[in-house]
C-alpha positions in Angstrom: 70.5 132.0 149.4 71.1 128.6 147.7 72.6 127.1 150.9 69.5 128.2 153.0 67.2 126.8 150.3 69.1 123.5 150.3 68.9 123.3 154.1 65.1 123.9 154.0 64.7 121.2 151.3 66.8 118.7 153.4 64.6 119.4 156.5 61.4 118.9 154.5 62.7 115.7 153.0 63.7 114.4 156.4 60.4 115.2 158.0 58.5 113.6 155.1 60.5 110.5 155.5 59.8 110.4 159.2 56.1 110.9 158.6 56.1 108.1 156.0 57.9 105.7 158.5 55.3 106.5 161.2 52.1 106.8 159.2 52.3 105.1 155.9 51.0 101.6 155.1 53.2 99.1 153.3 53.5 99.2 149.6 55.2 96.4 147.6 55.7 93.3 149.7 59.2 92.2 150.7 60.5 88.7 150.4 60.0 87.0 153.8 63.0 86.0 155.8 64.2 82.4 155.2 63.5 81.3 158.8 59.9 82.5 158.4 59.4 80.7 155.1 60.8 77.5 156.7 58.6 77.8 159.8 55.5 78.3 157.7 56.3 75.3 155.5 56.3 72.9 158.5 53.6 74.7 160.5 50.6 72.3 159.8 52.5 69.0 160.3 55.1 70.0 162.9 53.9 73.2 164.8 56.4 72.5 167.6 59.3 72.6 165.2 57.9 75.8 163.6 57.7 77.4 167.1 61.3 76.3 167.8 62.5 77.9 164.6 60.6 81.2 165.4 61.9 81.4 168.9 65.5 80.7 167.9 65.6 83.4 165.2 66.2 87.1 166.0 62.8 88.9 166.1 62.5 91.3 163.1 62.4 95.0 164.0 59.0 96.4 164.6 60.2 99.8 163.4 62.4 99.1 160.4 61.0 95.7 159.1 57.3 95.9 159.8 56.3 93.3 157.3 58.6 90.5 158.6 57.7 91.5 162.2 54.0 91.1 161.5 54.5 87.7 159.8 56.7 86.6 162.8 53.9 87.6 165.2 51.3 85.7 163.1 53.3 82.5 162.9 54.3 82.5 166.6 50.6 82.8 167.5 49.6 80.1 165.0 52.3 77.7 166.4 51.3 78.4 170.0 47.6 77.8 169.3 48.3 74.6 167.4 50.3 73.3 170.3 47.3 74.2 172.6 49.4 76.6 174.7 47.6 79.0 177.0 47.8 82.5 175.3 47.1 85.2 177.9 46.1 88.0 175.5 45.7 88.9 171.8 48.4 91.6 171.8 50.8 89.6 169.7 48.4 88.5 167.0 46.9 92.0 167.0 50.2 93.4 165.6 49.8 91.1 162.6 46.1 91.9 162.3 46.6 95.6 162.3 49.4 95.4 159.8 47.6 93.2 157.3 44.2 94.8 157.6 44.9 97.7 155.2 46.9 95.6 152.7 45.8 93.7 149.6 47.0 90.3 151.0 43.7 88.6 151.5 45.3 85.3 152.7 47.2 87.0 155.5 44.2 89.1 156.4 42.1 85.9 156.7 44.8 84.1 158.8 45.2 87.0 161.2 41.4 87.3 161.6 41.2 83.5 162.2 43.7 83.6 165.1 42.3 86.9 166.5 38.9 85.1 166.7 40.4 81.9 168.2 42.4 83.8 170.9 39.4 86.0 171.8 37.2 82.8 172.0 39.7 81.2 174.4 39.6 84.5 176.5 35.8 84.4 176.6 35.2 87.3 174.3 32.6 85.5 172.2 31.1 88.5 170.4 34.5 89.7 169.3 35.5 86.2 168.3 32.4 85.9 166.1 33.1 89.2 164.4 36.7 88.2 163.6 35.6 84.8 162.3 33.0 86.5 160.0 35.7 88.9 158.8 38.0 86.0 158.1 35.2 84.2 156.2 34.8 87.2 153.8 38.6 87.4 153.2 39.3 83.7 152.7 36.7 83.5 150.0 39.0 85.7 147.9 41.8 83.1 148.1 42.4 79.4 147.3 43.8 78.7 150.8 41.4 75.8 151.6 43.1 75.0 154.9 42.6 78.4 156.3 39.0 78.4 154.9 38.3 75.1 156.7 39.7 76.3 160.0 37.7 79.5 159.9 34.4 77.8 159.0 34.9 75.0 161.5 35.7 77.5 164.3 32.6 79.5 163.4 30.5 76.3 163.2 31.8 75.2 166.6 30.9 78.6 168.1 27.4 78.4 166.7 27.0 74.7 167.7 27.7 75.1 171.4 25.4 78.1 171.6 22.4 76.4 170.0 22.4 78.2 166.7 21.7 75.0 164.7 20.9 76.7 161.4 24.0 78.8 161.3 26.1 76.0 162.6 24.9 73.6 159.9 25.7 76.1 157.2 29.2 76.8 158.6 30.0 73.1 159.0 28.8 72.4 155.4 31.1 75.1 154.1 33.9 73.7 156.3 33.3 70.2 154.7 33.5 71.7 151.2 36.9 73.3 152.1 38.1 70.0 153.5 37.1 68.2 150.2 38.9 70.8 148.1 42.0 70.5 150.4 41.8 66.6 150.1 42.4 66.4 153.9 40.7 63.3 155.3 41.0 64.4 159.0 39.4 67.8 158.2 36.6 65.9 156.4 36.0 63.7 159.5 35.9 66.6 161.9 33.5 68.6 159.7 31.2 65.7 159.2 31.2 65.0 163.0 30.2 68.6 163.7 27.6 68.5 160.9 26.1 65.4 162.5 25.9 67.1 165.9 24.1 70.0 164.2 21.5 67.5 162.9 21.2 66.1 166.4 20.4 69.5 167.9 17.7 70.0 165.2 16.4 66.5 166.1 17.1 65.3 162.5 18.4 61.9 163.7 18.4 60.1 160.3 20.5 62.8 158.8 22.8 62.8 161.9 23.3 59.0 161.5 24.0 59.4 157.8 26.6 62.1 158.5 28.2 60.0 161.3 28.3 56.9 159.0 30.0 59.0 156.3 32.5 60.2 158.9 33.1 56.6 160.0 33.7 55.6 156.3 36.4 58.3 156.0 37.9 57.2 159.4 37.9 53.6 158.1 40.0 54.6 155.1 42.6 55.9 157.6 42.4 52.7 159.7 40.3 51.5 162.6 41.7 53.6 165.4 40.3 55.2 168.5 38.6 58.0 166.5 36.6 55.4 164.4 35.3 53.7 167.5 34.4 57.1 169.1 32.3 57.9 166.0 30.5 54.5 166.4 29.8 55.3 170.1 28.3 58.7 169.0 26.1 56.9 166.4 24.9 54.6 169.2 24.1 57.7 171.3 22.1 59.1 168.4 20.1 55.8 168.3 19.5 56.0 172.0 18.3 59.7 171.8 16.0 58.8 168.9 14.4 56.0 171.0 16.0 53.1 169.1 17.5 51.6 172.3 18.0 48.1 170.9 19.9 49.4 167.9 22.0 51.5 170.2 22.7 48.6 172.6 23.5 46.3 169.7 26.0 48.8 168.2 27.6 49.6 171.5 28.2 45.9 172.4 29.6 45.2 168.9 32.5 47.4 169.6 35.8 46.1 171.2 35.6 46.0 174.9 38.2 48.7 175.5 36.1 51.1 173.3 32.7 50.3 174.7 30.8 53.0 176.6 29.6 51.1 179.6 27.6 54.1 180.8 25.6 54.1 177.5 25.1 50.4 177.7 23.9 50.6 181.3 21.5 53.4 180.5 20.1 51.4 177.5 19.6 48.4 179.8 17.9 50.6 182.4 15.4 52.0 179.9 14.8 48.5 178.6 13.9 47.5 182.2 16.8 45.0 182.3 17.9 46.2 185.7 20.4 43.4 186.4 22.4 44.2 183.3 22.0 47.9 183.9 23.2 47.5 187.5 26.2 45.5 186.2 27.3 48.0 183.5 26.6 51.1 185.6 28.8 49.8 188.5 31.4 48.9 186.0 31.3 52.5 184.8 32.1 53.9 188.2 35.8 53.5 187.5 36.1 57.1 186.2 37.3 60.4 187.5 34.6 62.5 185.8 32.3 63.7 188.6 29.6 64.5 186.0 29.6 60.9 184.8 29.6 59.6 188.4 26.6 61.8 189.3 24.7 60.4 186.2 25.6 56.8 187.2 24.6 57.2 190.8 21.3 58.8 189.7 20.4 55.7 187.7 21.7 53.4 190.5 19.6 55.3 193.0 16.5 54.7 190.8 17.5 51.0 190.5 17.7 50.9 194.4 13.9 51.0 194.5 14.1 47.4 193.5 14.0 45.3 196.7 16.9 43.3 195.3 19.2 46.3 195.5 17.4 48.2 198.3 20.2 47.6 200.7 22.5 49.9 198.6 19.9 52.7 198.3 21.3 54.8 201.2 24.9 54.6 199.7 23.6 55.5 196.3 21.7 58.5 197.7 24.7 59.7 199.7 27.0 59.4 196.7 24.5 61.1 194.5 24.2 64.0 196.9 28.0 64.2 197.3 28.7 64.3 193.5 25.8 66.8 193.0 27.4 69.0 195.6 30.8 68.6 193.9 29.3 69.5 190.6 27.7 72.6 192.1 31.0 73.6 193.7 32.8 73.0 190.4 30.3 75.1 188.5 30.5 77.8 191.0 34.3 77.7 190.9 34.3 77.8 187.1 31.9 80.7 187.3 34.1 82.5 189.7 37.2 81.7 187.5 35.3 82.8 184.4 34.3 86.1 186.1 37.8 86.6 187.4 39.3 85.9 183.9 36.7 88.2 182.4 37.6 90.9 184.9 41.3 90.4 184.2 40.7 90.5 180.5 38.7 93.7 180.8 41.3 95.2 183.0 44.0 94.3 180.5 41.9 95.6 177.7 41.3 98.9 179.5 45.0 99.2 180.3 45.9 98.5 176.6 43.4 101.1 175.5 44.8 103.6 177.9 48.3 102.9 176.6 47.2 103.1 173.0 45.4 106.4 173.8 48.6 107.8 175.4 50.6 106.6 172.4 48.1 108.2 170.1 48.3 111.5 172.1 52.1 111.5 172.0 52.0 110.8 168.2 49.5 113.6 167.7 51.7 116.0 169.7 54.7 114.9 167.6 52.8 115.4 164.4 51.5 118.8 165.6 55.0 119.9 166.5 56.5 118.7 163.2 53.7 120.4 161.3 54.2 123.6 163.2 58.0 123.5 162.7 57.5 122.9 159.0 55.0 125.8 158.8 57.5 128.1 160.6 60.3 127.0 158.3 58.1 127.6 155.3 57.0 131.0 156.6 60.6 132.1 157.2 61.7 130.7 153.9 58.8 132.6 152.2 59.9 135.9 153.9 63.5 135.3 153.1 62.7 134.6 149.4 60.5 137.6 149.2 63.2 139.7 150.6 65.8 138.3 148.2 63.4 138.9 145.3 62.8 142.5 146.4 66.6 143.0 146.8 67.2 141.5 143.3 64.5 143.6 141.8 65.9 146.7 143.5 69.5 145.8 142.3 68.2 145.3 138.8 66.5 148.7 138.8 69.6 150.3 140.1 71.7 148.6 137.6 69.4 149.7 134.8 69.5 153.2 136.1 73.3 153.1 136.3 73.5 151.8 132.8 71.2 154.6 131.5 73.2 157.1 133.5 76.5 156.1 131.9 74.9 155.9 128.5 73.8 159.5 128.9 77.3 160.4 130.0 78.8 158.7 126.9 76.3 160.4 124.6 77.2 163.8 126.2 80.9 163.1 125.6 80.3 162.1 122.0 78.2 165.2 121.4 80.9 167.4 123.0 83.4 165.8 120.5 81.0 166.4 117.6 80.5 170.0 118.7 84.2 170.5 118.8 84.6 169.0 115.3 81.6 171.0 113.9 82.8 174.1 115.6 86.1 173.8 113.7 84.3 173.3 110.4 82.0 176.2 111.3 84.9 178.6 111.8 86.3 177.5 108.4 83.0 178.1 106.6 81.9 181.3 108.4 82.5 183.3 105.3 79.9 181.3 103.3 76.4 182.0 104.2 74.9 178.7 103.1 77.5 176.6 104.9 77.3 178.9 107.9 73.5 178.3 108.3 73.8 174.5 108.0 76.7 174.3 110.5 75.0 176.6 113.0 71.8 174.6 112.9 73.7 171.3 113.6 75.6 173.0 116.5 72.4 174.4 118.0 70.8 171.0 117.7 73.7 169.2 119.5 73.8 171.8 122.2 70.0 171.4 122.8 70.5 167.6 122.9 73.3 168.0 125.4 71.1 170.2 127.6 68.4 167.5 127.5 70.9 164.8 128.3 72.2 166.8 131.2 68.6 167.1 132.6 68.0 163.4 132.2 71.3 162.6 133.9 70.4 164.8 136.9 67.0 163.0 137.1 68.7 159.6 137.1 71.1 160.7 139.8 68.3 161.8 142.0 66.5 158.5 141.5 69.6 156.5 142.3 70.2 158.5 145.5 66.7 157.6 146.7 67.8 153.9 146.9 69.8 152.6 149.8 73.5 151.7 149.4 72.8 148.0 149.8 73.7 147.3 146.1 76.6 149.8 145.8 78.9 146.9 144.9 76.8 145.9 141.9 76.4 149.6 141.0 80.1 150.2 141.0 80.6 147.1 138.9 78.2 148.4 136.3 80.0 151.8 136.4 83.4 150.1 135.9 82.1 148.1 133.0 80.5 151.2 131.4 83.7 153.2 131.9 85.8 150.5 130.4 83.5 150.4 127.3 83.6 154.2 127.1 87.4 154.1 127.4 87.6 151.4 124.7 85.4 153.4 122.4 87.3 156.6 123.1 90.6 154.8 122.5 89.2 153.4 119.2 88.3 156.9 118.0 91.6 158.3 119.1 93.4 155.5 117.2 91.3 156.2 114.1 92.1 159.9 114.4 95.8 159.2 114.9 95.9 156.9 111.9 94.1 159.5 109.8 96.5 162.2 110.9 99.5 160.0 110.1 98.4 159.3 106.5 100.3 161.7 104.1 97.6 161.7 101.4 95.0 162.9 103.9 97.2 165.5 105.5 98.1 166.9 102.1 94.4 167.1 101.1 93.6 169.0 104.4 96.5 171.4 103.9 96.0 171.9 100.2 92.6 170.8 98.8 92.6 169.9 95.1 90.4 168.1 92.6 90.6 164.3 92.9 90.3 162.0 90.0 88.2 158.9 90.0 91.3 156.8 90.8 92.1 158.9 93.8 88.5 159.0 95.0 88.5 155.1 94.8 91.7 155.2 96.9 90.0 157.4 99.4 87.1 154.8 99.7 89.7 152.0 100.1 91.4 153.9 103.0 88.0 154.4 104.6 87.2 150.7 104.4 90.6 149.8 105.9 90.2 152.1 108.9 86.5 151.8 109.5 85.9 148.0 108.9 84.5 147.8 105.4 82.6 151.1 105.7 81.4 151.2 102.1 80.3 147.6 102.0 78.3 147.9 105.2 76.7 151.1 104.0 75.8 149.6 100.6 74.2 146.7 102.3 72.2 148.8 104.7 71.2 151.5 102.2 71.2 149.8 98.7 69.7 152.9 97.0 72.9 155.0 97.4 74.8 155.7 94.1 78.5 155.4 93.7 78.9 159.2 93.8 76.9 159.3 97.1 79.1 156.5 98.6 82.2 158.5 97.8 80.6 161.6 99.4 79.8 159.5 102.5 83.5 158.3 102.7 84.7 162.0 102.6 82.3 163.0 105.3 83.4 160.0 107.4 87.1 161.1 107.0 86.1 164.5 108.6 86.4 166.6 105.4 84.4 169.8 105.4 81.9 170.8 102.8 84.2 173.3 101.3 87.0 170.7 101.0 84.6 168.2 99.5 83.4 170.7 96.9 87.0 171.2 95.8 87.7 167.4 95.7 84.7 166.7 93.5 84.8 170.0 91.6 81.2 170.9 92.4 79.6 173.9 94.2 79.2 173.8 98.0 75.4 174.1 97.5 75.5 170.9 95.4 77.3 169.1 98.2 74.7 170.3 100.7 71.9 169.1 98.4 73.6 165.7 97.9 73.9 165.4 101.7 70.2 166.1 102.0 69.4 163.4 99.4 71.6 160.9 101.2 70.0 161.7 104.5 66.5 161.2 103.1 67.5 157.8 101.6 69.1 156.7 104.9 66.2 157.6 107.1 63.7 156.3 104.7 65.1 152.8 105.2 66.2 153.2 108.8 63.8 152.8 111.8 65.9 155.2 113.8 63.7 157.7 115.6 66.5 160.4 115.7 65.4 161.8 112.3 66.7 165.3 113.3 70.3 164.0 113.6 72.6 165.5 111.0 74.1 163.3 108.3 77.7 164.1 109.5 77.0 162.8 113.0 75.1 159.8 111.7 78.0 158.8 109.4 80.6 159.5 112.2 78.7 157.1 114.5 78.2 154.5 111.8 
């Protein structure tokens, strides 16, 4: 039974472990692998080195080391995105996103949401990207990771900005600027101020836009007058032009170094200032570009300048060029639209395929779970039946053992009674001439015979009850019988040894053969002999029945040594009736203190068994 129970426990533990591996979330976080720590430390400054480290290291197991595997997926996606590599799907970053989503790691949740949004934005899933950005915004507010906060808010602001949501874009860009200030990152500050200025432009708040651009230029100036600084100045000039301050725009544009001047903007400003010669010069100078959109804009203005008789000879060329580049733009837009639709179709097809595979995986997992649960239920059911059967067998064995013990107890009592009957029969034959002794002995014998008859009936009833059970526990029953028989033999041997000792003692043999009056000294010797043979008989009796007198103790010793009433009356020089009355008084004292229910038992038998 123990082995089967152990096997069931092992199966339950194994199944529980498998379920925990498949279904449980992560508890206490592990220490990331050293390669992952190194890659993350160089990620922002050297994403190419970080990607090289991640690609060279063994990929952590997705089954046994989920945490490091999720971090590896997150860092690989981050490095690829920072290197502006084309990422075909969000399957890799989704592993990290799904892992970190139920955890308490707000920073990792924010990062995985950021790159889930960025990848989906690149794939054209704008609505999904917005949801991920908003989720990342909520999570990053719980951390002090200002870099991730800036990236999330700037991405969200960029999304709003290019879809015309000026109010939302302005709020997001302001939050991005706050994160950049907290991070003390000048380049983040410049980028957020530039996007904030563009938000003001969309809302036609040109003074605020100029102020934001100038603040951005001041930050850029701290880092040195590089290309970025001059691009900001060009955008400020563009704001002046859009606000109608053409002279300010022209002045600012021409104040820039020649290599950073926007000749298109200068030409447009001259055109709207009706300085057509200068406009013609700068617009023709701007034709040295590969951007078809810019060329279409330039030829549009040159076509308008062609109305001037001075440039009328070039009108046809400008018209043909304008039509050509407009057709090119239409073809490009159409091609982009086709590509966009194709990419969208491919993305939807991949998404559908991924959902189908996930559904199949979920179905397989459900079937496995169902199978495991059913196996566990079957095991538990059989274990329950087995345990119930064992309990029933144990209960049955216990009942049979109890019945066997009772049966053997009855046999022992019957054997004892038979020996007492033989002893009393002997005394009865000796006292048959005395009527008072005859009556007492006959009553005890009659009582013992009735008791034996009752014991015989109970033994037969127990045998019938035992025979009604099956023989499945015969081994246990036989063991009980063997033990009971051994105890009975030991008790019988003890009684025989005591009888043998008594028969071998000369003083007792002489008293049986020739009874005579015993002095106090000899009576004391009789008590000592009784104590030696029957394990301190007098001391035990005085302890259990303190009310007995010394005379009564001596009388009990004589009865214990199997002397008859007639012999006791000679030893103590008293009448036989006095002996009987003394026995009655002793019996009353004994049963007054004892809780023994066998009140009808004679004093002789009680003392023989004591």
